[in-house]
C-alpha positions, 0 to 999 in steps of 0.5 A: 908665335905672334901674328900681327897684321897692320892696316895699310893707310896709304891711298893713291895720290890724286891730281891737284889741277883746279882753276877755280875752287867750288866752295860751299856756303855756311851751314844754315840748317840741319836735318838728321836721319836714322842709322841705315837710311840712304838715298839711292842716288844723288838724283834722289837726294835732290828730289823734294818728293823723296825728302817728303816721303822720308820725313813722313816715315820719320827716317829724316828729321829736319831740325832748326835754324843754325846760328853762331856756328863754330868749330871745336875741332881737336888735334891729334895728341902726339908723343915726340920720340927721338926720331919719330912722332907717335900719335897717341890719340886721334883728333876729333871733328866737332862743331857747335851751334845755337838755335833760338827755340821756344820751350816746346821746340827745345823739348823736342830737340832734347829727345835726340840728345846723345843719339847716333844719327846721319847729318845733312847740312843745308848751306846758305848758297842752296847746297846740301852736304852729305856723303856718297857711298861706293855704290852711289847711294847718299847718306849724311855724315855719321855723328853723335848729337849732344843737346845742351841745356836751354839758355834763358833769354837776356835783354840782348839775346833770345832764348837758345839751345846749344847743339854739339855735333861730334863727327864719328870720322872726319875722313868720311866727308873729306874723302867721300863728301857730296855737295849737291844743289837741288833745284826749286827748293831748299832749306826753307822748304823743309820742316819737321812733322807738325803736331796737331791738336784736335779741339772739341767744339761739340759732341752728341751721340750722333755728331762730333764737331771739332777743329784742328790746329798745329804747331808746338803750342797747339794753336799756331795755325788752323788747319782746314784742308783735312779729308775724310781719309785723314780723320779716324774715329775710334770707340772706347776699345780702339775699334775704328768707327764708320762715320760720315765726314763733313769738311771744315766750314768757313769757321774751320769746324769739321763734322763727323756723323754716325750712331752710338758715339759715347764718352771716351770715343776719340778723334784723331789723324790717320797716321802721318798726313802729308799735304803740299810737302808738310807732314802732320801727326796728332800724337794725342787724339781728342777724347770726346765728352758728350755735351 
């Protein structure tokens, strides 16, 4: 006996009444999220504080400016029978774009090559594109992201990286798409986590002075607002030291004091630090060398 169950793909027809079409603008920036992430509601998806929390937790990863966006969709492959057409291969939704990136930003983006992710798209008219689930939660479109080789600059074009977005199911957005517009913030207010470099100024057995800079080149901007709770000093075994903290002075120099500091002690940030909506992390702490 052969038992076969066919899936019914028919859906109820929807009403078509519309006086004015609400069309979203061009995508200008993207952000991806880890599989399984979702906002609890549209209201949460429009809340900048919720985005900041998710970014600091590395659940959402804001990416870079979108340039030269293009569609690379493919159509269904159809076999023409005597009376019917048969789809032998389903078409795919594919988008490509370029981002003009420095070497270190390209290197960071490359770590997401071939990753399965959720995709939020920021548009030029202040909207965010995502998907709303049956329970009202909001996520990004399911994609596999491919990151191309870095293209060297030419006389008339900056260095760039091509990104290819392979959407896993184009029906996901077409049937359950969410286009929502947050108030008071947008694409220009969302950043990835900034790497922080801790730089030694001086070090003795009782006092360590240091500065902190951010950016992928490790020196884009001097950071002077870290607090005592943001800084951690560890000994050579990885145990946390008890220290007194002095905020950055007018020259951007911080100071910690204690006893028994030695070569190989480290100074770093206490995890991911978020200040005024921007997150920072020091992946490689400063290893001190006594003067």
